[in-house]
N, C-alpha and C positions, 0 to 999 in steps of 0.2 A: 579433489577437484569435483565440482558439481557438473552434472550433465547439462549440456546446452538446453535452455528453456526451463530449468528447474525453478529459478527465481520467479519467472513469470507465472508458472503454474501455481506455486505456493501463494504468491501475491494475489492471483486471480481468485483463489479460494476465499480469501478475506474480503476481496472487493465484491464478491457475489453472495456472501453469507449475511442474511439480515441481522443476525446477532451482533455483527461488527460494524453495521452501517454508520453509527455515530462516530466511532473511532476512525473509520476510513475517511469520512468527510473532514474530520479534524486533521487527519494526516495530509490530505490533499491541500487543505488550507495552509498548514504549516510549511509544507514543501514548496508550494508554488507562490504562496503569499499573493494570491490572485482571487478576487471575489467571484469570478466566473466558476472556478473550480470548487469554491466553498458551497455552491448551491446544491449539488447532487453528485453522487458517485455512480448513479445508474448508467449514465451514458458518457463516461469519462473517455474523451478522445485526446490522445497525445498529439502535440503539434509536430513532433519529429520522432523517429525511432530512438534517438539518443535520449530524448526527454523521458520516454517510457523506461529505458534501461536505467537511467539515473534514479528515477522515482522508485522503481522496483527494488533496486539495490539498497537505497536509503530505507525504504519501508521494511525490508527484511532485516537489516542489521542495526538500524539506529532508532527507528520509531518505537515509542513506548505506548502501549495500550492503556486504557483507563484503569486497568488493574496493576499498572506499573511494570508489566512484563513485556519483553520484546517478543517478536514473532517466533524466533527460534525457541525461546523458553516455553511458549504456549504449545508448540508442536512437540517438543521433546520431553516435557514434564507432565 
């Protein structure tokens, strides 16, 4: 079982690291299918706490980066 806040901390690393900016913007666009979120990841504000939780969980477990690796693969390998 993960400690509370782990998913948010890991996701936050990718959201704030310039190397992953294009992938993060793509992830936001894919998840939300909303043009506002496609513009930038710099000031991503979630509308509800649940929205942030759902995005972070999806981003951690399901999103594939441009190198076709998932977030856990990138961290562990």
